[in-house]
C-alpha positions, 0 to 999 in steps of 0.5 A: 487493495482498495487504494490499490498498491496505493499511496501507502507510505513506503514501503507499501503499495505501497506507499501516502494514504488512501483516498478520503472515504466517500459516500454517507448516510445521506447526501451532504451529511458527511461522516459521523465523527465520534468524540475525541478519546472515544477509541474502541478495540476495533478502532485500533485494528483499523488504525492499521489500515487493513485494506492497505495491508492487502498490497503488502500481503499480495507482493509478499506472496508473489515474492514467496511464489517466485522464491519457491523454485529458487529455494529448490524446496517448498517453503516451510508454511510456518516460516512463511506465515511467521514472515508475513505476520512480522512484515505486516506488523512492521508495516502497520507501525509504518502506517500509524506513523504516517497518520501521525505525521499527516494528522493536520492535513488529514483533519483539513481534508476530513479523512482517516479520522482516527488520529486526525480527529483525536479519536485515538490519542496521539500518545496511544498511537505513538505507543502502538507504532513503537510496540508494533515495530519492536515486536516485528524486529524482535520476532525477526531476530528470534525466528527469521533469518538475518536477511529477513531481519535486514529487510525489516530494518530497511523497511522501517527506515524507508517508512520513516524517511517517507513520512517524517521530517526533515526528509519526508520523501512523501512531499518530494516529486519523483522520490515519492514514487521511487520510495513506494516502488522500493518499499512495496515493489522491492523490499516487500517482495524480497521479504516473501522471497527470503521467507520462502528460503530462497537465496538472493540470487535470481531476484531479477525475476521480480523486476516488474513489481516495482514498476507496477507499484510506481504506476499505481502510486502515480495514479493515487498521487493524481487523486490528491493533487488539490489537497497536496498542493494546498498543504504545500506538498510537491508530490509527483502528482502536483508536478505532473498534473492529471494528464501527464501523470496518467500517461506516466502511469500507463508508461510505467505499467507498460514497462512492467509488462515488457520487463515481465516478458523479458525476465519470464515472470508470467504472473506479472506479465498477465497482471500488467497486461490486464491492468494496462487497458484502463490506464491507457484509456484514462491517459488517452481520453482525459486531460482532467480525469474526474476526481471521483473516478481517477482512482479506478485504474489503480484499484483495478490494477491492485485487484488484478495483482491480488488475484494473481497472488490468490491464484498461487495461494488460494486462501488469500482470496477469502482473506481479501474478501473478508478484509474488504467486507469487514472494512466496509461494515466498520466504516458504515457503522462507525462513521456512517460512510461507504468505504472502500468503494469503486 
């Protein structure tokens, strides 16, 4: 979770975009931007932002893990894989829509590149988002339960409300965090829970996850304060400022740990407690955290939760490594930059 449960458009880590890739082939040279309309097959794959899909998979798998005892039987691996694929496709559509609506600010900030710099054309991006959303909903209707289809539909609606005017929750303080918490922390985990065959009853055990998502989203909002303020976005980061915002993030993660203890969610308890020290240190030691390091607590927290999911689903760990390595290679070869990075 390079950005962690990052500022991905809700529902997803969340969910705003990852920080601008930093680094490059030479000091001060900046990224190499391919010409408009020069998209290749890999560009369309990375348009889905697989590093932001890592939090999606993380909370889906954690939801499935908690749903297993509630279901009373081991989940059908085929149905679980189908649910994960369908939810990932839906979130991919949401992320493309977010890049479409953010293309002007991404161009000004010189980040994300593919749509903002017209490497992928706007019509192609719109078609891709529509096809992904349609395929996800159709697959949910044909192969999954009615509850899962409702979750897919709610996730798409929330993603649209997050990114698209006139609502555009992304630009509204408090609501931006709430949307990400609801998307990545509730709908995302509920998708895994439902795909595991569990009834809705007992879902309270997943209470810590939206609080953890809110914590990490608050941190990522702080990293984009200047860009958001310049674009007229009244985000939670802009409203709170770095010092207060980091203290809010630490408080939310503390609440996640406390709620995990209350509901008996041991994976969330351990992940929250491991994530908390860096947030507390940042909150107590920095009034104006350095821009290049402000995301570190969010990245560490995201990684910790991903590893928690990998403990129960060991194949997730090599997938996590493969996505990060492939993304690193892609950005280095395509744009001449090192991303993701600490």
